[in-house]
LOROTOR-442173 format. One record per residue: residue in one letter; x, y, z of N, C-alpha, C, O in turn. Coordinates in steps of 0.02 Angstrom, whole numbers, padded with zeros to 5 digits, always signed. Example, Ala and Ser with C-alpha at 12.3 -4.5 7.8 and 13.67 -1.06 7.14 Angstrom:
BEGIN
A+00660-00284+00390+00615-00225+00390+00660-00165+00390+00712-00166+00423
S+00642-00112+00354+00684-00053+00357+00645+00002+00394+00670+00057+00402
//
This chain:
BEGIN
X+02988+02889-01262+03020+02864-01218+03089+02918-01214+03129+02952-01248
X+03070+02900-01152+03156+02973-01133+03219+02927-01175+03216+02868-01193
X+03273+02976-01184+03333+02970-01225+03374+02950-01159+03369+02982-01106
X+03415+02893-01166+03449+02848-01120+03507+02898-01119+03525+02917-01063
X+03543+02925-01178+03598+02960-01186+03584+03025-01163+03630+03061-01178
X+03532+03060-01128+03520+03126-01103+03512+03129-01035+03499+03180-01002
X+03521+03054-01008+03504+03054-00923+03557+03083-00884+03614+03071-00901
X+03545+03125-00827+03572+03160-00803+03588+03115-00731+03554+03068-00709
X+03661+03149-00698+03678+03107-00631+03608+03107-00590+03580+03058-00566
X+03584+03176-00588+03532+03177-00530+03456+03162-00549+03440+03201-00594
X+03409+03124-00534+03357+03127-00589+03269+03124-00515+03268+03089-00465
X+03222+03164-00535+03160+03172-00517+03104+03136-00533+03085+03168-00583
X+03067+03095-00525+03019+03092-00565+02961+03070-00536+02955+03018-00503
X+02905+03124-00552+02840+03141-00531+02792+03097-00578+02795+03091-00639
X+02742+03065-00529+02694+03033-00584+02619+03050-00532+02603+03046-00473
X+02595+03068-00584+02515+03103-00571+02464+03076-00629+02478+03055-00685
X+02423+03081-00610+02346+03049-00655+02334+03100-00702+02332+03079-00760
X+02324+03182-00694+02288+03218-00724+02344+03247-00758+02401+03228-00747
X+02324+03311-00813+02370+03378-00815+02354+03430-00784+02300+03451-00804
X+02373+03455-00751+02382+03522-00701+02396+03486-00630+02405+03520-00579
X+02398+03410-00629+02384+03382-00562+02451+03408-00539+02450+03439-00486
X+02509+03402-00571+02561+03420-00509+02582+03489-00515+02632+03510-00486
X+02531+03536-00566+02549+03589-00550+02549+03657-00487+02587+03703-00475
X+02479+03630-00456+02459+03658-00406+02496+03634-00360+02528+03670-00322
X+02496+03568-00358+02538+03519-00277+02599+03521-00283+02624+03527-00228
X+02653+03518-00342+02727+03523-00318+02752+03572-00384+02807+03559-00410
X+02711+03629-00411+02744+03663-00474+02803+03688-00448+02851+03684-00486
X+02814+03721-00378+02871+03750-00368+02931+03693-00348+02991+03708-00346
X+02910+03639-00336+02953+03599-00305+03007+03558-00382+03067+03544-00384
X+02959+03550-00426+02984+03540-00502+03027+03585-00520+03087+03568-00517
X+03011+03646-00540+03041+03712-00552+03105+03718-00506+03159+03729-00532
X+03100+03713-00444+03164+03728-00407+03223+03676-00436+03279+03693-00458
X+03198+03615-00430+03247+03583-00445+03277+03552-00524+03323+03514-00539
X+03217+03597-00567+03236+03578-00627+03288+03611-00635+03335+03575-00654
X+03305+03681-00627+03340+03738-00594+03413+03720-00577+03460+03738-00612
X+03420+03681-00516+03477+03645-00501+03502+03601-00552+03549+03562-00542
X+03486+03604-00581+03519+03522-00628+03483+03456-00616+03508+03404-00638
X+03448+03456-00596+03409+03407-00588+03354+03380-00654+03320+03422-00682
X+03351+03304-00677+03333+03303-00710+03234+03289-00685+03209+03260-00637
X+03212+03314-00727+03136+03315-00695+03092+03285-00744+03089+03313-00798
X+03060+03236-00735+03039+03204-00773+02950+03190-00739+02939+03165-00684
X+02911+03207-00776+02854+03191-00756+02789+03150-00810+02773+03171-00865
X+02762+03095-00778+02705+03062-00803+02666+03073-00783+02660+03082-00722
X+02612+03077-00832+02534+03099-00841+02505+03031-00857+02526+03006-00909
X+02473+03007-00832+02444+02958-00825+02390+02935-00916+02384+02891-00958
X+02365+02997-00899+02293+03033-00941+02309+03071-01002+02331+03128-01004
X+02293+03031-01054+02297+03068-01117+02254+03126-01123+02258+03188-01121
X+02193+03059-01137+02124+03098-01171+02064+03081-01086+02068+03045-01036
X+02026+03120-01106+01965+03127-01061+01881+03143-01071+01860+03151-01128
X+01844+03146-01022+01795+03150-01052+01774+03229-01042+01797+03253-00991
X+01740+03266-01079+01723+03328-01110+01712+03382-01025+01658+03395-00999
X+01780+03403-00999+01769+03447-00936+01758+03510-00978+01705+03537-00960
X+01787+03545-01027+01773+03604-01037+01728+03614-01072+01721+03587-01126
X+01671+03674-01037+01622+03701-01076+01604+03704-01142+01620+03761-01161
X+01578+03673-01189+01570+03673-01258+01630+03667-01307+01640+03695-01361
X+01669+03618-01272+01721+03586-01302+01709+03500-01306+01698+03460-01261
X+01717+03492-01373+01705+03393-01361+01767+03358-01319+01815+03391-01298
X+01761+03293-01309+01815+03262-01269+01864+03267-01308+01913+03293-01280
X+01874+03251-01374+01952+03234-01397+01971+03328-01410+02030+03344-01409
X+01936+03364-01417+01979+03444-01427+01995+03446-01342+02049+03455-01313
X+01939+03436-01321+01959+03459-01250+02017+03430-01214+02052+03460-01174
X+02023+03349-01240+02096+03312-01221+02157+03348-01262+02210+03342-01231
X+02164+03381-01320+02213+03397-01340+02229+03462-01333+02279+03482-01362
X+02182+03516-01287+02191+03558-01256+02235+03543-01196+02281+03582-01186
X+02227+03501-01162+02242+03499-01114+02319+03460-01096+02361+03463-01052
X+02312+03429-01147+02376+03388-01186+02445+03475-01197+02497+03493-01169
X+02409+03497-01242+02458+03576-01247+02458+03618-01177+02504+03659-01169
X+02409+03610-01127+02425+03641-01068+02484+03642-01049+02528+03685-01046
X+02476+03574-01034+02534+03530-00985+02596+03534-01027+02644+03552-00993
X+02607+03526-01076+02671+03545-01120+02695+03600-01130+02753+03604-01150
X+02655+03661-01120+02677+03726-01105+02688+03723-01030+02746+03739-01016
X+02655+03710-00982+02666+03719-00926+02721+03670-00895+02732+03679-00835
X+02761+03616-00928+02824+03596-00920+02874+03620-00953+02930+03600-00937
X+02870+03660-00998+02897+03716-01035+02925+03759-00964+02981+03757-00938
X+02866+03799-00942+02871+03848-00886+02905+03848-00818+02932+03893-00786
X+02895+03775-00805+02938+03729-00735+03004+03709-00780+03041+03673-00747
X+03020+03717-00823+03080+03671-00856+03104+03593-00844+03160+03572-00828
X+03040+03558-00858+03024+03488-00845+03019+03457-00923+03007+03486-00975
X+03031+03394-00913+03012+03351-00955+02948+03333-00938+02936+03332-00877
X+02885+03312-00993+02832+03275-00993+02820+03227-01030+02836+03234-01089
X+02793+03174-01011+02765+03097-01048+02704+03076-01016+02690+03078-00956
X+02666+03052-01072+02584+03032-01068+02585+02954-01063+02613+02912-01097
X+02544+02950-01008+02543+02848-01028+02489+02835-01063+02482+02778-01085
X+02438+02886-01075+02399+02872-01124+02332+02829-01114+02300+02808-01162
X+02309+02818-01032+02243+02838-01016+02198+02849-01022+02202+02905-01046
X+02134+02835-01016+02081+02896-01014+02061+02901-00944+02056+02856-00902
X+02049+02966-00939+02037+02974-00858+01959+02961-00843+01913+02963-00883
X+01958+02947-00774+01918+02926-00767+01904+02840-00760+01855+02807-00740
X+01966+02823-00783+01956+02762-00818+02028+02707-00764+02028+02647-00752
X+02058+02738-00753+02124+02727-00716+02102+02654-00675+02125+02598-00688
X+02053+02671-00620+02029+02622-00577+01992+02550-00581+01979+02511-00535
X+01977+02543-00673+01960+02504-00704+01999+02472-00736+01983+02414-00750
X+02063+02496-00759+02127+02480-00797+02160+02412-00764+02179+02408-00705
X+02163+02367-00808+02220+02293-00804+02268+02313-00746+02327+02317-00763
X+02251+02329-00669+02304+02336-00630+02393+02303-00650+02447+02331-00655
X+02376+02253-00655+02440+02215-00676+02492+02259-00732+02549+02281-00725
X+02444+02260-00793+02469+02319-00857+02496+02377-00816+02553+02395-00830
X+02461+02409-00765+02478+02486-00770+02527+02470-00727+02572+02512-00731
X+02541+02417-00679+02615+02425-00632+02664+02401-00689+02718+02429-00696
X+02648+02356-00725+02702+02356-00774+02744+02414-00804+02806+02420-00800
X+02699+02458-00838+02699+02505-00860+02753+02565-00813+02809+02584-00828
X+02710+02585-00750+02755+02621-00708+02812+02570-00683+02861+02607-00682
X+02825+02534-00672+02900+02495-00665+02946+02499-00709+03004+02516-00697
X+02916+02480-00776+02979+02497-00820+02985+02576-00836+03021+02575-00886
X+02973+02635-00824+02983+02689-00821+03017+02712-00761+03049+02763-00770
X+03019+02681-00684+03047+02676-00633+03117+02663-00636+03167+02693-00614
X+03107+02597-00677+03167+02563-00707+03212+02581-00749+03270+02560-00753
X+03182+02628-00788+03209+02685-00850+03260+02724-00811+03320+02715-00800
X+03207+02779-00789+03242+02838-00750+03285+02818-00694+03345+02828-00703
X+03270+02796-00648+03310+02749-00605+03317+02824-00556+03373+02850-00552
X+03265+02851-00524+03257+02922-00503+03280+02929-00414+03253+02889-00376
X+03313+02963-00397+03338+02969-00337+03282+02975-00301+03281+02944-00248
X+03217+03019-00321+03155+03044-00283+03113+03025-00331+03128+03032-00391
X+03054+02999-00310+02999+03005-00340+02927+03043-00302+02914+03042-00242
X+02897+03067-00343+02836+03111-00307+02757+03069-00338+02748+03051-00396
X+02717+03062-00294+02676+03038-00321+02619+03078-00288+02631+03130-00258
X+02554+03052-00294+02499+03081-00237+02497+03028-00166+02524+02973-00169
X+02461+03053-00101+02447+03037-00057+02393+02965-00064+02355+02970-00112
X+02384+02897-00021+02353+02871-00028+02285+02889-00036+02248+02842-00050
X+02257+02952-00032+02198+02984-00014+02179+03027-00095+02125+03052-00110
X+02225+03027-00128+02239+03062-00181+02247+03143-00154+02282+03160-00106
X+02206+03188-00196+02204+03249-00164+02119+03278-00129+02106+03320-00086
X+02083+03241-00163+02002+03232-00155+01976+03171-00171+01932+03171-00214
X+01996+03112-00144+01979+03062-00136+01944+03044-00228+01888+03023-00244
X+02005+03064-00272+01985+03052-00346+02000+02986-00370+02060+02975-00380
X+01959+02937-00383+02008+02872-00400+02066+02866-00450+02118+02833-00447
X+02039+02910-00498+02130+02905-00534+02197+02923-00486+02249+02890-00482
X+02183+02974-00458+02240+02963-00407+02250+02934-00359+02308+02921-00340
X+02192+02916-00324+02209+02834-00278+02230+02792-00316+02273+02762-00284
X+02226+02762-00383+02256+02746-00412+02319+02733-00422+02344+02679-00408
X+02354+02786-00451+02413+02803-00476+02470+02810-00392+02529+02793-00387
X+02442+02828-00357+02469+02824-00282+02489+02748-00259+02540+02730-00230
X+02427+02704-00283+02449+02655-00258+02488+02622-00299+02541+02604-00275
X+02479+02610-00352+02535+02580-00407+02600+02589-00398+02638+02541-00401
X+02623+02650-00386+02663+02693-00377+02712+02660-00314+02770+02640-00315
X+02679+02663-00278+02702+02643-00207+02717+02566-00210+02759+02541-00172
X+02679+02527-00257+02681+02442-00283+02743+02431-00319+02784+02386-00323
X+02732+02501-00351+02814+02471-00383+02879+02490-00341+02930+02455-00342
X+02872+02539-00309+02915+02564-00260+02946+02487-00218+03002+02462-00217
X+02899+02471-00195+02911+02401-00149+02938+02351-00175+02986+02321-00149
X+02898+02329-00252+02894+02267-00272+02975+02265-00303+03011+02217-00287
X+02998+02310-00342+03054+02318-00376+03107+02381-00386+03145+02394-00433
X+03095+02415-00325+03155+02479-00347+03166+02490-00272+03220+02464-00257
X+03135+02519-00218+03182+02514-00163+03218+02546-00150+03256+02530-00104
X+03225+02621-00190+03286+02652-00177+03273+02733-00181+03225+02754-00213
X+03318+02779-00147+03309+02816-00131+03238+02856-00098+03222+02833-00043
X+03199+02905-00121+03146+02935-00089+03079+02906-00111+03069+02879-00166
X+03034+02913-00063+02969+02906-00104+02921+02952-00072+02899+02941-00016
X+02898+03023-00119+02873+03066-00075+02783+03070-00081+02757+03069-00137
X+02754+03074-00040+02677+03091-00049+02665+03160-00049+02694+03189-00003
X+02624+03203-00094+02612+03268-00067+02567+03270-00042+02518+03234-00049
X+02579+03325+00001+02508+03353+00059+02493+03412+00041+02519+03457+00074
X+02438+03435-00027+02424+03494-00023+02389+03541+00017+02385+03603+00013
X+02359+03488+00067+02291+03514+00114+02339+03553+00174+02315+03594+00213
X+02396+03539+00173+02448+03557+00211+02481+03595+00200+02507+03625+00248
X+02501+03618+00114+02551+03669+00080+02490+03728+00090+02506+03784+00110
X+02430+03713+00077+02377+03786+00087+02383+03828+00122+02380+03888+00109
X+02399+03785+00207+02410+03824+00261+02474+03871+00288+02470+03910+00336
X+02518+03862+00258+02580+03873+00251+02612+03957+00212+02610+03971+00152
X+02636+03997+00260+02658+04046+00232+02719+04061+00204+02752+04013+00183
X+02750+04134+00196+02817+04118+00189+02861+04137+00259+02843+04184+00295
X+02910+04104+00271+02953+04121+00345+02940+04066+00380+02977+04051+00427
X+02873+04018+00359+02847+03958+00407+02899+03893+00393+02915+03890+00334
X+02915+03864+00416+02943+03806+00405+02964+03769+00459+02997+03795+00504
X+02942+03686+00457+02943+03644+00523+02957+03576+00488+02956+03564+00428
X+02970+03533+00542+02979+03452+00522+02956+03421+00580+02979+03421+00637
X+02893+03386+00552+02825+03369+00587+02834+03270+00593+02883+03237+00576
X+02789+03254+00613+02799+03192+00599+02696+03155+00599+02666+03142+00651
X+02672+03148+00545+02620+03118+00531+02601+03050+00519+02611+03023+00465
X+02566+03015+00583+02551+02931+00569+02622+02899+00577+02627+02850+00540
X+02659+02906+00601+02742+02893+00603+02774+02928+00532+02827+02898+00525
X+02770+02954+00503+02791+02975+00442+02820+03054+00452+02797+03097+00490
X+02868+03059+00414+02904+03138+00422+02878+03171+00382+02864+03147+00327
X+02864+03240+00399+02847+03283+00343+02909+03331+00335+02947+03349+00380
X+02910+03351+00255+02965+03391+00231+02936+03453+00193+02891+03455+00151
X+02966+03494+00214+02942+03551+00178+02981+03596+00136+03024+03625+00170
X+02981+03616+00059+03017+03620+00010+02998+03709-00005+02945+03731-00029
X+03056+03744+00016+03049+03822+00005+03039+03837-00074+03083+03822-00115
X+02973+03871-00096+02995+03877-00164+02974+03947-00194+02947+03963-00247
X+03004+03998-00121+02990+04061-00125+03032+04091-00185+03009+04141-00214
X+03085+04066-00204+03113+04086-00293+03080+04068-00336+03082+04093-00392
X+03032+04009-00316+03014+03987-00396+02936+03988-00426+02910+03959-00474
X+02899+04055-00356+02836+04061-00358+02833+04087-00436+02798+04042-00460
X+02842+04115-00470+02848+04157-00531+02833+04094-00579+02783+04099-00614
X+02873+04035-00584+02879+03994-00639+02825+03937-00623+02812+03897-00668
X+02789+03932-00554+02733+03893-00560+02656+03954-00542+02597+03943-00530
X+02694+04014-00547+02609+04051-00582+02602+04058-00640+02550+04075-00668
X+02655+04045-00666+02665+04057-00759+02628+03969-00785+02592+03963-00834
X+02639+03936-00760+02619+03843-00759+02552+03846-00742+02515+03810-00775
X+02521+03891-00684+02453+03880-00670+02423+03915-00726+02376+03889-00755
X+02447+03971-00743+02400+04000-00794+02399+03972-00875+02365+03997-00920
X+02433+03932-00879+02426+03864-00923+02368+03831-00936+02356+03812-00993
X+02328+03821-00887+02277+03773-00869+02199+03824-00887+02150+03839-00853
X+02218+03837-00951+02144+03880-00953+02073+03836-00953+02018+03858-00933
X+02085+03778-00977+02011+03727-00961+01992+03711-00884+01936+03688-00874
X+02037+03721-00827+02036+03707-00780+02015+03772-00740+01998+03767-00681
X+02017+03831-00769+01985+03874-00728+02025+03907-00678+01992+03936-00636
X+02083+03909-00673+02143+03930-00627+02133+03983-00578+02118+04038-00601
X+02137+03979-00519+02126+04052-00467+02192+04094-00470+02215+04122-00419
X+02211+04097-00509+02272+04160-00520+02263+04195-00622+02293+04184-00675
X+02212+04233-00605+02189+04250-00668+02231+04314-00696+02234+04323-00756
X+02273+04368-00638+02295+04413-00679+02363+04394-00722+02373+04344-00756
X+02417+04459-00706+02498+04428-00724+02520+04404-00670+02515+04422-00612
X+02552+04351-00701+02584+04319-00635+02647+04336-00585+02669+04301-00540
X+02675+04420-00612+02722+04438-00570+02660+04486-00514+02684+04510-00463
X+02605+04494-00523+02557+04533-00487+02514+04459-00434+02481+04477-00384
X+02518+04402-00447+02478+04376-00417+02512+04304-00377+02488+04247-00370
X+02575+04332-00355+02615+04280-00331+02622+04272-00254+02661+04237-00223
X+02571+04316-00229+02547+04328-00156+02496+04271-00137+02478+04245-00084
X+02480+04265-00205+02400+04194-00199+02452+04132-00201+02416+04092-00231
X+02501+04104-00192+02535+04058-00194+02586+04043-00146+02627+04089-00148
X+02608+03988-00092+02614+03989-00044+02682+03988-00055+02702+03981-00112
X+02729+03995+00003+02822+03991-00017+02851+03929+00002+02911+03921-00003
X+02802+03868+00029+02813+03786+00037+02778+03761+00003+02728+03790-00017
X+02796+03679-00019+02740+03628-00038+02773+03580+00019+02827+03582+00049
X+02724+03544+00022+02735+03492+00087+02729+03426+00076+02679+03408+00045
X+02777+03376+00097+02754+03302+00071+02765+03254+00128+02785+03284+00178
X+02761+03207+00134+02756+03140+00179+02816+03109+00140+02819+03109+00079
X+02864+03080+00181+02907+03039+00178+02889+02969+00175+02908+02937+00224
X+02858+02935+00130+02819+02869+00110+02870+02819+00118+02862+02770+00155
X+02926+02831+00083+02993+02751+00112+03037+02813+00097+03026+02865+00066
X+03122+02774+00147+03167+02822+00128+03210+02757+00126+03218+02719+00174
X+03238+02747+00063+03273+02688+00063+03372+02716+00064+03420+02680+00050
X+03374+02782+00084+03441+02817+00085+03477+02799+00154+03445+02782+00204
X+03538+02803+00152+03580+02781+00200+03592+02844+00257+03624+02828+00307
X+03572+02902+00254+03578+02953+00286+03533+03012+00288+03515+03033+00234
X+03506+03052+00358+03458+03091+00329+03497+03146+00307+03547+03155+00342
X+03488+03191+00253+03514+03218+00212+03452+03262+00172+03450+03268+00111
X+03407+03288+00214+03355+03316+00189+03373+03409+00219+03393+03427+00275
X+03355+03456+00151+03313+03443+00111+03347+03419+00042+03318+03403-00010
X+03412+03420+00055+03453+03419-00013+03462+03337-00008+03507+03313+00027
X+03413+03296-00047+03399+03220-00093+03457+03218-00123+03485+03165-00109
X+03486+03247-00155+03551+03221-00200+03623+03210-00190+03661+03189-00234
X+03645+03231-00110+03706+03239-00086+03736+03182-00090+03797+03181-00097
X+03699+03128-00088+03749+03059-00096+03762+02995-00141+03787+02939-00137
X+03714+03058-00210+03733+03008-00286+03806+02994-00297+03852+03034-00306
X+03807+02930-00293+03877+02916-00317+03878+02900-00384+03828+02887-00417
X+03934+02900-00404+03940+02881-00496+03945+02808-00506+03932+02788-00563
X+03955+02782-00479+03924+02708-00497+03842+02695-00509+03818+02648-00542
X+03809+02745-00476+03745+02730-00481+03724+02736-00559+03684+02698-00587
X+03762+02795-00594+03776+02815-00662+03805+02774-00699+03794+02785-00759
X+03849+02714-00684+03870+02673-00720+03832+02607-00721+03848+02564-00762
X+03791+02597-00685+03740+02543-00668+03701+02557-00711+03690+02509-00748
X+03659+02629-00732+03617+02640-00781+03624+02632-00825+03578+02606-00857
X+03690+02649-00858+03723+02656-00938+03722+02578-00975+03718+02560-01034
X+03728+02537-00895+03754+02465-00924+03687+02430-00964+03692+02375-00991
//
């Protein structure tokens, strides 16, 4: 568990299903805010998984994926914690128990921003869909503070440098985070995922053109009192920290 004495005034909590889910979809955002003195905490729901690395059994594969994520988190400048579930089994997990776990983490961290999947996940993956639903329920039932953002990887892939816009999608506004200055951090983190055969194979410095300059999110819930995009933290007050310490 996170040490409460090390809680910073500005906090972002990213909750995803598998190792490397966060890197490809939100790695630049996580690195950007981590370098701006925001405490960025990643929860990875799964720790072990069925063998997906050729020639390696499931236990070894789980260890490799964990080590890869730990290294990627170091490259991004973030903290990472594992919830310990088995990949592919989240949809079968007791939803009340999973909801309680996620709710406890959110209550502990008290983040101003929460990142997770959109309701469909990235590609309809059941684990990702489950995490999206549980995180949304935790926000709606017991938190209702700050911003809940859904990642939109499909949108991000078509964006290039110099492109920025503010759109509406099914009534939900989109925001785009410029990660131009953090593409190298994201590239290095991607290269940590050897078991997943990332698309960046050369030196990080040489493959930066393969990484888009924007990452895109739906604003799923906005409990803030004013429009302060994209500076999500400008309205944080000291009483927030006092409440956390009590």
